[in-house]
Structures are given as C-alpha cells and as structure tokens.
N, C-alpha and C positions, 0 to 999 in steps of 0.2 A: 504494500500500500504506500501511496505517496503522500507526503505532508506538504507538498508545494512550497519548497524552500526558495527563498530569494537567493540571489547570487552571493551575497555576503554570508548568509547562513551556510550555504553549500560549501563555501571556501573554508569557513571555520570548522564545520563538521568533517570535511575532508582531512583537515589537520588532526582533529581528534581521532579519526579513523586510522590515520597513518601511525600516530603514537601508539594506539591500542594494538595495531597489527604487530608492531615490534615487540611489545610486551607479551602478547599472545604467543608469538613465535618462540620467544625465549622460554616462557613457562611450558609450552608444549615440548620443547627440547628437554627441559628439566624432567618432565613427566616420563619421556621416553628413556632417558638415562637412568632414572630411579627404577622404572619397571624392569629394565635390563639388569640392573644391579640386584633386584629382588630375585629374578630368575637365576642369575649366576650364583648368588649366595645359596639359594635353595638347592640347586643342583650340586654344588660343592659340599655343602654341610648337611643336607638332608635333615634339617632340624630348624626349629624356630630360634635361630641363633641371634646374637647381637648384630651381626651384619644384616640379616634378613630384617630384623626389627628396625635398624637404622635406615635401611633403604626404603622400607615401608613408610617410616616417618617422613623421609624426604619426599616421597611420592605424595603423601597426604598434604604436607605443607605446600607443595607446588600447586596441588589441586585447589586448596583453599585460596592461595594467592591469586590464581587464575580466576576463580569465581569472584573474588573481591574486585579484581581489576576489571572484570566484565561489568559488574554493577557500577563501579566508578565511571566507566566508559559510557554506560547508558545514562547516568545522571549528568555527565558532562554534555552529552548530546542534547538532553532535555533542556539544559540551561540555555541553549542557543535558540530555543523555540519561542514563538509567541504563546500567549496563554491558550489560544484556540488550538494551535498546533500541539501544545503540551497535553491538552486534554485528549486529542486524538492519539497522540503517542502513548499516553497512559492506557487508553483502550486497547491499542494494538499490543502493548506490552502485557496487559492483563490477559488477553486471549492467548498470547504465546506461553505465558506461565501456566495457564489452565490446560493448554494442550500437552504440556510436559507431564502432567500427573495422570 
C-alpha cells in the first residue's frame, strides 16, 4: 500500500531505509555466524556445553537487537509522516502484526 509520500519525505525515508539495511545486514550476518557456531559446538561436544550455550546466547542477543532495530526503523519512518499518513501507516502496521500471529 502506498502512503503518497512527497519528494522530501521519500528522500528522508530512503535514508532511513539505507541505514536500516546496513544494520539488518550486519545483524543477519551475526545470526548466521552464531547459528554456525551452535552447530559446530554441538557436533564437536555432543552436549549442552559452555560453547553451545555461549553461541546460543549470541544468537538470541543478535535476534533481539535485530527486532529492536526493526521497531526503531518503523518508528523513524513514522516520524516522517503527516498525521493522516501516520494513521494509515498504523493501520497497515497493525494488519501486518495481526497477520504474523
């Protein structure tokens, strides 16, 4: 769905999107690395060892950081909208969250 952004809003949101893309890519790389570390530690130690636990903690930390960065990203985009656009954005966002459950 389109919010009919003006040129200035589009430029600001494009910057927000670019910043978020860099953060998302970094966090997704951390998730991949932690997931690989979990697998390697499990195969090596065949137990719930300190290495497995540490890698699992790294994975969960990166996942939480990505979720928080995503929410921050959404709020940053919302801050660029007019009140009418923000209301429509909230409705779109609400439907997206409802669809996830």
